[in-house]
TORKOL-4160 file (C-alpha; in steps of 0.2 Angstrom, whole numbers, padded with zeros to 4 digits, m for minus):
450
<pt num="1" X="0000" Y="0000" Z="0000"/>
<pt num="2" X="0014" Y="0012" Z="0004"/>
<pt num="3" X="0021" Y="0010" Z="m0013"/>
<pt num="4" X="0004" Y="0013" Z="m0021"/>
<pt num="5" X="0004" Y="0029" Z="m0011"/>
<pt num="6" X="0021" Y="0035" Z="m0018"/>
<pt num="7" X="0015" Y="0032" Z="m0036"/>
<pt num="8" X="m0001" Y="0041" Z="m0033"/>
<pt num="9" X="0008" Y="0056" Z="m0025"/>
<pt num="10" X="0021" Y="0058" Z="m0038"/>
<pt num="11" X="0013" Y="0053" Z="m0055"/>
<pt num="12" X="m0001" Y="0064" Z="m0061"/>
<pt num="13" X="m0016" Y="0056" Z="m0069"/>
<pt num="14" X="m0016" Y="0069" Z="m0083"/>
<pt num="15" X="m0020" Y="0059" Z="m0099"/>
<pt num="16" X="m0038" Y="0055" Z="m0104"/>
<pt num="17" X="m0045" Y="0043" Z="m0116"/>
<pt num="18" X="m0039" Y="0052" Z="m0132"/>
<pt num="19" X="m0022" Y="0055" Z="m0125"/>
<pt num="20" X="m0021" Y="0036" Z="m0120"/>
<pt num="21" X="m0028" Y="0031" Z="m0137"/>
<pt num="22" X="m0015" Y="0042" Z="m0146"/>
<pt num="23" X="m0001" Y="0035" Z="m0136"/>
<pt num="24" X="m0006" Y="0017" Z="m0142"/>
<pt num="25" X="m0009" Y="0022" Z="m0160"/>
<pt num="26" X="0007" Y="0031" Z="m0161"/>
<pt num="27" X="0016" Y="0016" Z="m0155"/>
<pt num="28" X="0007" Y="0005" Z="m0167"/>
<pt num="29" X="0006" Y="0015" Z="m0183"/>
<pt num="30" X="0024" Y="0019" Z="m0185"/>
<pt num="31" X="0036" Y="0015" Z="m0200"/>
<pt num="32" X="0034" Y="m0004" Z="m0197"/>
<pt num="33" X="0020" Y="m0008" Z="m0210"/>
<pt num="34" X="0028" Y="0004" Z="m0223"/>
<pt num="35" X="0044" Y="m0006" Z="m0222"/>
<pt num="36" X="0038" Y="m0023" Z="m0218"/>
<pt num="37" X="0025" Y="m0026" Z="m0231"/>
<pt num="38" X="0039" Y="m0032" Z="m0243"/>
<pt num="39" X="0046" Y="m0044" Z="m0230"/>
<pt num="40" X="0029" Y="m0052" Z="m0227"/>
<pt num="41" X="0027" Y="m0054" Z="m0246"/>
<pt num="42" X="0044" Y="m0062" Z="m0248"/>
<pt num="43" X="0040" Y="m0074" Z="m0233"/>
<pt num="44" X="0025" Y="m0081" Z="m0241"/>
<pt num="45" X="0029" Y="m0078" Z="m0259"/>
<pt num="46" X="0013" Y="m0069" Z="m0264"/>
<pt num="47" X="m0002" Y="m0059" Z="m0259"/>
<pt num="48" X="m0007" Y="m0073" Z="m0248"/>
<pt num="49" X="0004" Y="m0064" Z="m0235"/>
<pt num="50" X="m0012" Y="m0055" Z="m0230"/>
<pt num="51" X="m0016" Y="m0071" Z="m0220"/>
<pt num="52" X="m0002" Y="m0065" Z="m0209"/>
<pt num="53" X="m0010" Y="m0049" Z="m0206"/>
<pt num="54" X="m0027" Y="m0057" Z="m0203"/>
<pt num="55" X="m0020" Y="m0070" Z="m0191"/>
<pt num="56" X="m0009" Y="m0057" Z="m0183"/>
<pt num="57" X="m0024" Y="m0046" Z="m0180"/>
<pt num="58" X="m0033" Y="m0061" Z="m0171"/>
<pt num="59" X="m0018" Y="m0064" Z="m0160"/>
<pt num="60" X="m0017" Y="m0046" Z="m0156"/>
<pt num="61" X="m0035" Y="m0044" Z="m0152"/>
<pt num="62" X="m0035" Y="m0060" Z="m0140"/>
<pt num="63" X="m0019" Y="m0054" Z="m0132"/>
<pt num="64" X="m0026" Y="m0037" Z="m0131"/>
<pt num="65" X="m0040" Y="m0044" Z="m0120"/>
<pt num="66" X="m0028" Y="m0051" Z="m0108"/>
<pt num="67" X="m0019" Y="m0034" Z="m0107"/>
<pt num="68" X="m0036" Y="m0025" Z="m0105"/>
<pt num="69" X="m0041" Y="m0036" Z="m0091"/>
<pt num="70" X="m0025" Y="m0035" Z="m0082"/>
<pt num="71" X="m0023" Y="m0016" Z="m0085"/>
<pt num="72" X="m0041" Y="m0013" Z="m0078"/>
<pt num="73" X="m0037" Y="m0024" Z="m0063"/>
<pt num="74" X="m0020" Y="m0015" Z="m0059"/>
<pt num="75" X="m0020" Y="0002" Z="m0066"/>
<pt num="76" X="m0002" Y="0007" Z="m0061"/>
<pt num="77" X="0013" Y="0012" Z="m0071"/>
<pt num="78" X="0024" Y="m0003" Z="m0075"/>
<pt num="79" X="0011" Y="m0014" Z="m0083"/>
<pt num="80" X="0018" Y="m0032" Z="m0083"/>
<pt num="81" X="0029" Y="m0030" Z="m0068"/>
<pt num="82" X="0014" Y="m0028" Z="m0057"/>
<pt num="83" X="0003" Y="m0041" Z="m0066"/>
<pt num="84" X="0016" Y="m0055" Z="m0065"/>
<pt num="85" X="0021" Y="m0052" Z="m0047"/>
<pt num="86" X="0003" Y="m0052" Z="m0041"/>
<pt num="87" X="m0003" Y="m0067" Z="m0051"/>
<pt num="88" X="0011" Y="m0078" Z="m0047"/>
<pt num="89" X="0013" Y="m0072" Z="m0029"/>
<pt num="90" X="0023" Y="m0056" Z="m0024"/>
<pt num="91" X="0032" Y="m0066" Z="m0010"/>
<pt num="92" X="0035" Y="m0082" Z="m0020"/>
<pt num="93" X="0038" Y="m0087" Z="m0038"/>
<pt num="94" X="0030" Y="m0070" Z="m0043"/>
<pt num="95" X="0046" Y="m0062" Z="m0038"/>
<pt num="96" X="0056" Y="m0072" Z="m0050"/>
<pt num="97" X="0044" Y="m0070" Z="m0065"/>
<pt num="98" X="0041" Y="m0052" Z="m0063"/>
<pt num="99" X="0060" Y="m0049" Z="m0061"/>
<pt num="100" X="0063" Y="m0059" Z="m0077"/>
<pt num="101" X="0051" Y="m0046" Z="m0086"/>
<pt num="102" X="0061" Y="m0032" Z="m0079"/>
<pt num="103" X="0077" Y="m0041" Z="m0084"/>
<pt num="104" X="0071" Y="m0043" Z="m0102"/>
<pt num="105" X="0064" Y="m0025" Z="m0102"/>
<pt num="106" X="0082" Y="m0018" Z="m0100"/>
<pt num="107" X="0085" Y="m0026" Z="m0117"/>
<pt num="108" X="0069" Y="m0026" Z="m0127"/>
<pt num="109" X="0065" Y="m0008" Z="m0122"/>
<pt num="110" X="0080" Y="m0001" Z="m0131"/>
<pt num="111" X="0078" Y="m0013" Z="m0145"/>
<pt num="112" X="0060" Y="m0009" Z="m0148"/>
<pt num="113" X="0063" Y="0010" Z="m0147"/>
<pt num="114" X="0079" Y="0007" Z="m0159"/>
<pt num="115" X="0068" Y="m0002" Z="m0172"/>
<pt num="116" X="0057" Y="0013" Z="m0174"/>
<pt num="117" X="0073" Y="0024" Z="m0176"/>
<pt num="118" X="0082" Y="0012" Z="m0188"/>
<pt num="119" X="0066" Y="0012" Z="m0198"/>
<pt num="120" X="0065" Y="0031" Z="m0199"/>
<pt num="121" X="0083" Y="0031" Z="m0205"/>
<pt num="122" X="0081" Y="0018" Z="m0218"/>
<pt num="123" X="0066" Y="0027" Z="m0225"/>
<pt num="124" X="0075" Y="0044" Z="m0225"/>
<pt num="125" X="0086" Y="0036" Z="m0239"/>
<pt num="126" X="0071" Y="0040" Z="m0251"/>
<pt num="127" X="0077" Y="0058" Z="m0250"/>
<pt num="128" X="0096" Y="0055" Z="m0251"/>
<pt num="129" X="0107" Y="0040" Z="m0254"/>
<pt num="130" X="0115" Y="0039" Z="m0236"/>
<pt num="131" X="0129" Y="0027" Z="m0232"/>
<pt num="132" X="0126" Y="0013" Z="m0219"/>
<pt num="133" X="0136" Y="0023" Z="m0206"/>
<pt num="134" X="0126" Y="0039" Z="m0209"/>
<pt num="135" X="0110" Y="0029" Z="m0208"/>
<pt num="136" X="0115" Y="0023" Z="m0191"/>
<pt num="137" X="0120" Y="0040" Z="m0185"/>
<pt num="138" X="0103" Y="0047" Z="m0191"/>
<pt num="139" X="0094" Y="0033" Z="m0180"/>
<pt num="140" X="0105" Y="0037" Z="m0165"/>
<pt num="141" X="0102" Y="0056" Z="m0166"/>
<pt num="142" X="0083" Y="0052" Z="m0167"/>
<pt num="143" X="0084" Y="0042" Z="m0151"/>
<pt num="144" X="0093" Y="0056" Z="m0142"/>
<pt num="145" X="0081" Y="0069" Z="m0149"/>
<pt num="146" X="0066" Y="0059" Z="m0142"/>
<pt num="147" X="0074" Y="0059" Z="m0125"/>
<pt num="148" X="0074" Y="0078" Z="m0125"/>
<pt num="149" X="0056" Y="0079" Z="m0132"/>
<pt num="150" X="0050" Y="0067" Z="m0118"/>
<pt num="151" X="0059" Y="0076" Z="m0104"/>
<pt num="152" X="0044" Y="0085" Z="m0099"/>
<pt num="153" X="0027" Y="0083" Z="m0090"/>
<pt num="154" X="0014" Y="0071" Z="m0096"/>
<pt num="155" X="0001" Y="0084" Z="m0100"/>
<pt num="156" X="0011" Y="0091" Z="m0114"/>
<pt num="157" X="0015" Y="0074" Z="m0121"/>
<pt num="158" X="m0003" Y="0069" Z="m0122"/>
<pt num="159" X="m0007" Y="0084" Z="m0132"/>
<pt num="160" X="0008" Y="0081" Z="m0144"/>
<pt num="161" X="0002" Y="0063" Z="m0146"/>
<pt num="162" X="m0015" Y="0068" Z="m0152"/>
<pt num="163" X="m0007" Y="0080" Z="m0165"/>
<pt num="164" X="0005" Y="0068" Z="m0172"/>
<pt num="165" X="m0008" Y="0054" Z="m0172"/>
<pt num="166" X="m0019" Y="0065" Z="m0183"/>
<pt num="167" X="m0005" Y="0066" Z="m0196"/>
<pt num="168" X="m0001" Y="0048" Z="m0195"/>
<pt num="169" X="m0019" Y="0042" Z="m0198"/>
<pt num="170" X="m0021" Y="0055" Z="m0212"/>
<pt num="171" X="m0007" Y="0047" Z="m0221"/>
<pt num="172" X="m0014" Y="0030" Z="m0220"/>
<pt num="173" X="m0031" Y="0036" Z="m0226"/>
<pt num="174" X="m0022" Y="0044" Z="m0241"/>
<pt num="175" X="m0014" Y="0027" Z="m0245"/>
<pt num="176" X="m0031" Y="0018" Z="m0244"/>
<pt num="177" X="m0040" Y="0031" Z="m0254"/>
<pt num="178" X="m0027" Y="0031" Z="m0268"/>
<pt num="179" X="m0028" Y="0012" Z="m0269"/>
<pt num="180" X="m0047" Y="0012" Z="m0269"/>
<pt num="181" X="m0048" Y="0025" Z="m0283"/>
<pt num="182" X="m0035" Y="0014" Z="m0293"/>
<pt num="183" X="m0040" Y="m0003" Z="m0288"/>
<pt num="184" X="m0035" Y="m0018" Z="m0299"/>
<pt num="185" X="m0042" Y="m0034" Z="m0293"/>
<pt num="186" X="m0031" Y="m0044" Z="m0304"/>
<pt num="187" X="m0016" Y="m0037" Z="m0296"/>
<pt num="188" X="m0022" Y="m0038" Z="m0278"/>
<pt num="189" X="m0027" Y="m0056" Z="m0279"/>
<pt num="190" X="m0014" Y="m0062" Z="m0291"/>
<pt num="191" X="m0010" Y="m0078" Z="m0281"/>
<pt num="192" X="0004" Y="m0089" Z="m0287"/>
<pt num="193" X="0000" Y="m0108" Z="m0290"/>
<pt num="194" X="m0002" Y="m0118" Z="m0274"/>
<pt num="195" X="m0002" Y="m0102" Z="m0264"/>
<pt num="196" X="m0013" Y="m0110" Z="m0250"/>
<pt num="197" X="m0006" Y="m0128" Z="m0251"/>
<pt num="198" X="m0002" Y="m0133" Z="m0233"/>
<pt num="199" X="0016" Y="m0138" Z="m0235"/>
<pt num="200" X="0030" Y="m0136" Z="m0222"/>
<pt num="201" X="0036" Y="m0120" Z="m0232"/>
<pt num="202" X="0019" Y="m0113" Z="m0231"/>
<pt num="203" X="0017" Y="m0115" Z="m0212"/>
<pt num="204" X="0035" Y="m0108" Z="m0209"/>
<pt num="205" X="0031" Y="m0093" Z="m0221"/>
<pt num="206" X="0015" Y="m0090" Z="m0212"/>
<pt num="207" X="0024" Y="m0090" Z="m0195"/>
<pt num="208" X="0036" Y="m0077" Z="m0202"/>
<pt num="209" X="0022" Y="m0066" Z="m0209"/>
<pt num="210" X="0013" Y="m0067" Z="m0192"/>
<pt num="211" X="0029" Y="m0062" Z="m0183"/>
<pt num="212" X="0030" Y="m0047" Z="m0194"/>
<pt num="213" X="0012" Y="m0043" Z="m0192"/>
<pt num="214" X="0014" Y="m0045" Z="m0173"/>
<pt num="215" X="0028" Y="m0032" Z="m0173"/>
<pt num="216" X="0018" Y="m0020" Z="m0183"/>
<pt num="217" X="0002" Y="m0022" Z="m0172"/>
<pt num="218" X="0013" Y="m0021" Z="m0157"/>
<pt num="219" X="0010" Y="m0006" Z="m0146"/>
<pt num="220" X="m0008" Y="m0009" Z="m0140"/>
<pt num="221" X="m0001" Y="m0012" Z="m0123"/>
<pt num="222" X="0008" Y="0005" Z="m0122"/>
<pt num="223" X="m0006" Y="0013" Z="m0111"/>
<pt num="224" X="m0004" Y="m0001" Z="m0098"/>
<pt num="225" X="0014" Y="0005" Z="m0095"/>
<pt num="226" X="0008" Y="0022" Z="m0091"/>
<pt num="227" X="m0007" Y="0017" Z="m0081"/>
<pt num="228" X="m0003" Y="0027" Z="m0066"/>
<pt num="229" X="m0005" Y="0043" Z="m0077"/>
<pt num="230" X="m0021" Y="0039" Z="m0085"/>
<pt num="231" X="m0038" Y="0047" Z="m0080"/>
<pt num="232" X="m0052" Y="0034" Z="m0075"/>
<pt num="233" X="m0040" Y="0020" Z="m0079"/>
<pt num="234" X="m0052" Y="0005" Z="m0076"/>
<pt num="235" X="m0062" Y="0011" Z="m0090"/>
<pt num="236" X="m0050" Y="0020" Z="m0101"/>
<pt num="237" X="m0036" Y="0007" Z="m0102"/>
<pt num="238" X="m0047" Y="m0007" Z="m0109"/>
<pt num="239" X="m0055" Y="0005" Z="m0121"/>
<pt num="240" X="m0038" Y="0012" Z="m0127"/>
<pt num="241" X="m0031" Y="m0006" Z="m0129"/>
<pt num="242" X="m0046" Y="m0013" Z="m0139"/>
<pt num="243" X="m0051" Y="0002" Z="m0149"/>
<pt num="244" X="m0033" Y="0004" Z="m0155"/>
<pt num="245" X="m0031" Y="m0014" Z="m0161"/>
<pt num="246" X="m0048" Y="m0014" Z="m0170"/>
<pt num="247" X="m0044" Y="0002" Z="m0179"/>
<pt num="248" X="m0026" Y="m0002" Z="m0184"/>
<pt num="249" X="m0030" Y="m0020" Z="m0190"/>
<pt num="250" X="m0043" Y="m0012" Z="m0202"/>
<pt num="251" X="m0031" Y="0001" Z="m0207"/>
<pt num="252" X="m0017" Y="m0011" Z="m0211"/>
<pt num="253" X="m0028" Y="m0024" Z="m0220"/>
<pt num="254" X="m0035" Y="m0009" Z="m0231"/>
<pt num="255" X="m0017" Y="m0003" Z="m0234"/>
<pt num="256" X="m0010" Y="m0020" Z="m0239"/>
<pt num="257" X="m0024" Y="m0022" Z="m0252"/>
<pt num="258" X="m0023" Y="m0004" Z="m0258"/>
<pt num="259" X="m0004" Y="m0006" Z="m0262"/>
<pt num="260" X="m0005" Y="m0023" Z="m0269"/>
<pt num="261" X="m0019" Y="m0018" Z="m0281"/>
<pt num="262" X="m0008" Y="m0005" Z="m0289"/>
<pt num="263" X="0010" Y="m0013" Z="m0287"/>
<pt num="264" X="0013" Y="m0031" Z="m0294"/>
<pt num="265" X="0018" Y="m0041" Z="m0279"/>
<pt num="266" X="0033" Y="m0048" Z="m0288"/>
<pt num="267" X="0039" Y="m0030" Z="m0289"/>
<pt num="268" X="0033" Y="m0025" Z="m0272"/>
<pt num="269" X="0042" Y="m0038" Z="m0262"/>
<pt num="270" X="0059" Y="m0031" Z="m0268"/>
<pt num="271" X="0054" Y="m0013" Z="m0264"/>
<pt num="272" X="0064" Y="m0003" Z="m0251"/>
<pt num="273" X="0051" Y="0011" Z="m0249"/>
<pt num="274" X="0035" Y="0003" Z="m0255"/>
<pt num="275" X="0023" Y="0017" Z="m0251"/>
<pt num="276" X="0034" Y="0029" Z="m0260"/>
<pt num="277" X="0034" Y="0018" Z="m0275"/>
<pt num="278" X="0015" Y="0016" Z="m0273"/>
<pt num="279" X="0012" Y="0034" Z="m0273"/>
<pt num="280" X="0024" Y="0038" Z="m0287"/>
<pt num="281" X="0015" Y="0025" Z="m0298"/>
<pt num="282" X="m0001" Y="0035" Z="m0295"/>
<pt num="283" X="0003" Y="0053" Z="m0292"/>
<pt num="284" X="0021" Y="0056" Z="m0297"/>
<pt num="285" X="0038" Y="0060" Z="m0289"/>
<pt num="286" X="0032" Y="0075" Z="m0279"/>
<pt num="287" X="0018" Y="0066" Z="m0271"/>
<pt num="288" X="0029" Y="0051" Z="m0267"/>
<pt num="289" X="0041" Y="0063" Z="m0257"/>
<pt num="290" X="0027" Y="0071" Z="m0248"/>
<pt num="291" X="0021" Y="0053" Z="m0243"/>
<pt num="292" X="0038" Y="0049" Z="m0237"/>
<pt num="293" X="0039" Y="0064" Z="m0227"/>
<pt num="294" X="0023" Y="0060" Z="m0218"/>
<pt num="295" X="0029" Y="0042" Z="m0215"/>
<pt num="296" X="0045" Y="0049" Z="m0207"/>
<pt num="297" X="0034" Y="0059" Z="m0195"/>
<pt num="298" X="0024" Y="0043" Z="m0191"/>
<pt num="299" X="0040" Y="0034" Z="m0188"/>
<pt num="300" X="0047" Y="0047" Z="m0177"/>
<pt num="301" X="0030" Y="0048" Z="m0167"/>
<pt num="302" X="0031" Y="0029" Z="m0165"/>
<pt num="303" X="0049" Y="0029" Z="m0158"/>
<pt num="304" X="0045" Y="0043" Z="m0145"/>
<pt num="305" X="0029" Y="0034" Z="m0140"/>
<pt num="306" X="0038" Y="0018" Z="m0136"/>
<pt num="307" X="0051" Y="0027" Z="m0126"/>
<pt num="308" X="0037" Y="0035" Z="m0116"/>
<pt num="309" X="0030" Y="0018" Z="m0111"/>
<pt num="310" X="0046" Y="0009" Z="m0108"/>
<pt num="311" X="0053" Y="0023" Z="m0097"/>
<pt num="312" X="0040" Y="0020" Z="m0084"/>
<pt num="313" X="0044" Y="0001" Z="m0081"/>
<pt num="314" X="0061" Y="0003" Z="m0072"/>
<pt num="315" X="0053" Y="0017" Z="m0062"/>
<pt num="316" X="0039" Y="0007" Z="m0056"/>
<pt num="317" X="0050" Y="m0008" Z="m0051"/>
<pt num="318" X="0062" Y="0004" Z="m0041"/>
<pt num="319" X="0047" Y="0012" Z="m0032"/>
<pt num="320" X="0043" Y="m0006" Z="m0026"/>
<pt num="321" X="0061" Y="m0009" Z="m0021"/>
<pt num="322" X="0064" Y="m0022" Z="m0034"/>
<pt num="323" X="0076" Y="m0012" Z="m0044"/>
<pt num="324" X="0090" Y="0001" Z="m0040"/>
<pt num="325" X="0083" Y="0016" Z="m0031"/>
<pt num="326" X="0091" Y="0028" Z="m0044"/>
<pt num="327" X="0077" Y="0022" Z="m0056"/>
<pt num="328" X="0064" Y="0029" Z="m0044"/>
<pt num="329" X="0070" Y="0047" Z="m0046"/>
<pt num="330" X="0057" Y="0059" Z="m0053"/>
<pt num="331" X="0058" Y="0077" Z="m0059"/>
<pt num="332" X="0054" Y="0089" Z="m0045"/>
<pt num="333" X="0043" Y="0100" Z="m0055"/>
<pt num="334" X="0037" Y="0090" Z="m0070"/>
<pt num="335" X="0033" Y="0074" Z="m0060"/>
<pt num="336" X="0040" Y="0061" Z="m0073"/>
<pt num="337" X="0053" Y="0048" Z="m0071"/>
<pt num="338" X="0071" Y="0055" Z="m0075"/>
<pt num="339" X="0084" Y="0041" Z="m0073"/>
<pt num="340" X="0073" Y="0028" Z="m0081"/>
<pt num="341" X="0069" Y="0039" Z="m0096"/>
<pt num="342" X="0088" Y="0043" Z="m0098"/>
<pt num="343" X="0093" Y="0025" Z="m0098"/>
<pt num="344" X="0080" Y="0020" Z="m0111"/>
<pt num="345" X="0085" Y="0034" Z="m0122"/>
<pt num="346" X="0103" Y="0031" Z="m0122"/>
<pt num="347" X="0101" Y="0012" Z="m0123"/>
<pt num="348" X="0090" Y="0014" Z="m0138"/>
<pt num="349" X="0104" Y="0024" Z="m0146"/>
<pt num="350" X="0116" Y="0011" Z="m0143"/>
<pt num="351" X="0105" Y="m0003" Z="m0151"/>
<pt num="352" X="0104" Y="0007" Z="m0167"/>
<pt num="353" X="0120" Y="m0002" Z="m0173"/>
<pt num="354" X="0109" Y="m0018" Z="m0178"/>
<pt num="355" X="0098" Y="m0020" Z="m0193"/>
<pt num="356" X="0079" Y="m0018" Z="m0193"/>
<pt num="357" X="0076" Y="m0037" Z="m0197"/>
<pt num="358" X="0087" Y="m0043" Z="m0182"/>
<pt num="359" X="0079" Y="m0030" Z="m0170"/>
<pt num="360" X="0061" Y="m0036" Z="m0175"/>
<pt num="361" X="0065" Y="m0054" Z="m0174"/>
<pt num="362" X="0074" Y="m0054" Z="m0157"/>
<pt num="363" X="0061" Y="m0042" Z="m0150"/>
<pt num="364" X="0046" Y="m0053" Z="m0153"/>
<pt num="365" X="0054" Y="m0069" Z="m0148"/>
<pt num="366" X="0060" Y="m0062" Z="m0132"/>
<pt num="367" X="0044" Y="m0054" Z="m0128"/>
<pt num="368" X="0035" Y="m0070" Z="m0131"/>
<pt num="369" X="0046" Y="m0081" Z="m0121"/>
<pt num="370" X="0048" Y="m0070" Z="m0106"/>
<pt num="371" X="0032" Y="m0060" Z="m0105"/>
<pt num="372" X="0017" Y="m0064" Z="m0117"/>
<pt num="373" X="0015" Y="m0082" Z="m0112"/>
<pt num="374" X="0017" Y="m0078" Z="m0094"/>
<pt num="375" X="0003" Y="m0065" Z="m0095"/>
<pt num="376" X="m0009" Y="m0077" Z="m0102"/>
<pt num="377" X="m0006" Y="m0088" Z="m0087"/>
<pt num="378" X="m0007" Y="m0073" Z="m0075"/>
<pt num="379" X="m0024" Y="m0068" Z="m0080"/>
<pt num="380" X="m0031" Y="m0086" Z="m0077"/>
<pt num="381" X="m0023" Y="m0086" Z="m0060"/>
<pt num="382" X="m0030" Y="m0069" Z="m0055"/>
<pt num="383" X="m0047" Y="m0074" Z="m0061"/>
<pt num="384" X="m0047" Y="m0089" Z="m0050"/>
<pt num="385" X="m0042" Y="m0080" Z="m0035"/>
<pt num="386" X="m0053" Y="m0064" Z="m0036"/>
<pt num="387" X="m0072" Y="m0061" Z="m0035"/>
<pt num="388" X="m0081" Y="m0053" Z="m0049"/>
<pt num="389" X="m0080" Y="m0034" Z="m0049"/>
<pt num="390" X="m0093" Y="m0024" Z="m0060"/>
<pt num="391" X="m0080" Y="m0010" Z="m0061"/>
<pt num="392" X="m0067" Y="m0020" Z="m0069"/>
<pt num="393" X="m0066" Y="m0026" Z="m0088"/>
<pt num="394" X="m0068" Y="m0044" Z="m0090"/>
<pt num="395" X="m0064" Y="m0052" Z="m0107"/>
<pt num="396" X="m0079" Y="m0059" Z="m0117"/>
<pt num="397" X="m0079" Y="m0078" Z="m0121"/>
<pt num="398" X="m0066" Y="m0082" Z="m0108"/>
<pt num="399" X="m0056" Y="m0092" Z="m0108"/>
<pt num="400" X="m0056" Y="m0094" Z="m0127"/>
<pt num="401" X="m0046" Y="m0078" Z="m0131"/>
<pt num="402" X="m0032" Y="m0083" Z="m0118"/>
<pt num="403" X="m0031" Y="m0100" Z="m0127"/>
<pt num="404" X="m0030" Y="m0093" Z="m0144"/>
<pt num="405" X="m0016" Y="m0081" Z="m0138"/>
<pt num="406" X="m0006" Y="m0095" Z="m0131"/>
<pt num="407" X="m0007" Y="m0105" Z="m0147"/>
<pt num="408" X="m0002" Y="m0090" Z="m0157"/>
<pt num="409" X="0013" Y="m0086" Z="m0146"/>
<pt num="410" X="0019" Y="m0104" Z="m0146"/>
<pt num="411" X="0017" Y="m0105" Z="m0165"/>
<pt num="412" X="0028" Y="m0090" Z="m0167"/>
<pt num="413" X="0042" Y="m0097" Z="m0157"/>
<pt num="414" X="0040" Y="m0114" Z="m0166"/>
<pt num="415" X="0043" Y="m0106" Z="m0183"/>
<pt num="416" X="0056" Y="m0093" Z="m0178"/>
<pt num="417" X="0075" Y="m0095" Z="m0181"/>
<pt num="418" X="0084" Y="m0105" Z="m0168"/>
<pt num="419" X="0097" Y="m0092" Z="m0165"/>
<pt num="420" X="0084" Y="m0079" Z="m0160"/>
<pt num="421" X="0076" Y="m0092" Z="m0149"/>
<pt num="422" X="0093" Y="m0095" Z="m0141"/>
<pt num="423" X="0095" Y="m0077" Z="m0137"/>
<pt num="424" X="0079" Y="m0077" Z="m0127"/>
<pt num="425" X="0084" Y="m0093" Z="m0118"/>
<pt num="426" X="0101" Y="m0086" Z="m0114"/>
<pt num="427" X="0093" Y="m0070" Z="m0108"/>
<pt num="428" X="0081" Y="m0080" Z="m0097"/>
<pt num="429" X="0095" Y="m0091" Z="m0090"/>
<pt num="430" X="0106" Y="m0076" Z="m0085"/>
<pt num="431" X="0091" Y="m0067" Z="m0077"/>
<pt num="432" X="0087" Y="m0082" Z="m0066"/>
<pt num="433" X="0105" Y="m0083" Z="m0061"/>
<pt num="434" X="0106" Y="m0065" Z="m0057"/>
<pt num="435" X="0090" Y="m0065" Z="m0047"/>
<pt num="436" X="0096" Y="m0080" Z="m0037"/>
<pt num="437" X="0112" Y="m0072" Z="m0032"/>
<pt num="438" X="0103" Y="m0056" Z="m0027"/>
<pt num="439" X="0089" Y="m0066" Z="m0018"/>
<pt num="440" X="0102" Y="m0076" Z="m0008"/>
<pt num="441" X="0110" Y="m0060" Z="m0002"/>
<pt num="442" X="0094" Y="m0052" Z="0003"/>
<pt num="443" X="0087" Y="m0069" Z="0010"/>
<pt num="444" X="0072" Y="m0067" Z="m0002"/>
<pt num="445" X="0062" Y="m0081" Z="m0010"/>
<pt num="446" X="0067" Y="m0095" Z="m0012"/>
<pt num="447" X="0080" Y="m0093" Z="0001"/>
<pt num="448" X="0069" Y="m0084" Z="0014"/>
<pt num="449" X="0071" Y="m0093" Z="0031"/>
<pt num="450" X="0055" Y="m0100" Z="0039"/>
């Protein structure tokens, strides 16, 4: 209770539904789909890659219901750290499982932020043929710029989120309108022979496409990480999660069909700037540059929204005494975490040395192994132990959404490259070892004396 009082005293609930929804949408609608559509096409060898977006949307919606219920039940900043601790027991295994979430956050937080910045840098090559070192420097500068932009109170950030989100959605709507007004069904549905034959390569390709779609849909949980700064959180957190998923799923599917109805998929799968190529084919070079500029705004907004969410996790853990106290520091006037924000900003700049493909794959695999599967189990455990509360969101058709989410996460792991799975396993093992060393020193679970 004391820790909750600290959070209530220092974090201002200054972001309403529109701000919360904007924070999610900015996280979701970044440069991802504008760069990864060719990757999905290549993974499945044709426009049947849309199956990846459809299955990814189903997985995101089911997992989003898990997040919505947990976020409504525990509306504090820090998200999964609180969910896993309470579900598995704050004085037993929950200490280890929630610590593993924190452990992986120190890596995937910077990786996730860096992926948006690297995507921004790659798309900037539409305007100038930058060298690889120059592209890395652009991504690093963007991460540091976002750190400066976010070093301010949450109220101004919420307003900025709404403004940038409007520009992002307008860009997507322009793409959809352009495709609808120049729609060629023969191109959009030009499936190669045996496109849907359930062979081994089909299932592996589908797994890769779903992984890519999962990355692009990712961000619907952003509002849960800043739950302590959301107004009326028991209602607004579930709303922000589910509305953002449904909206972005419809947007992405429409964008995919629009682009494939204009650009032949055999050409599109090799494109480095598919939206620019798409707009150029319809409106010419000046319009293509304008579209590229808007996409850069979208990718910048996405990277800064991810930094906003992840910067609250080490702070929440430090307030609870599970992380070094330096991460609990807040700005005396702005009332926002300082050390945690600086760590994530600088860490993301360092991660920009890796390629976008590597960042995406490692990110999704680690999150699945150390967070997503555990949260599906957590919501079941909490349901069993607690009474029904009419003020809390409870997912419909329970436990079906949980089962679908679990199957989806296991499928992604089973079809991922072994080296990426190995990174997750090594990270988990090192986290367990570090936790046990610290727990023994502090005489905490499992070394607590009776």
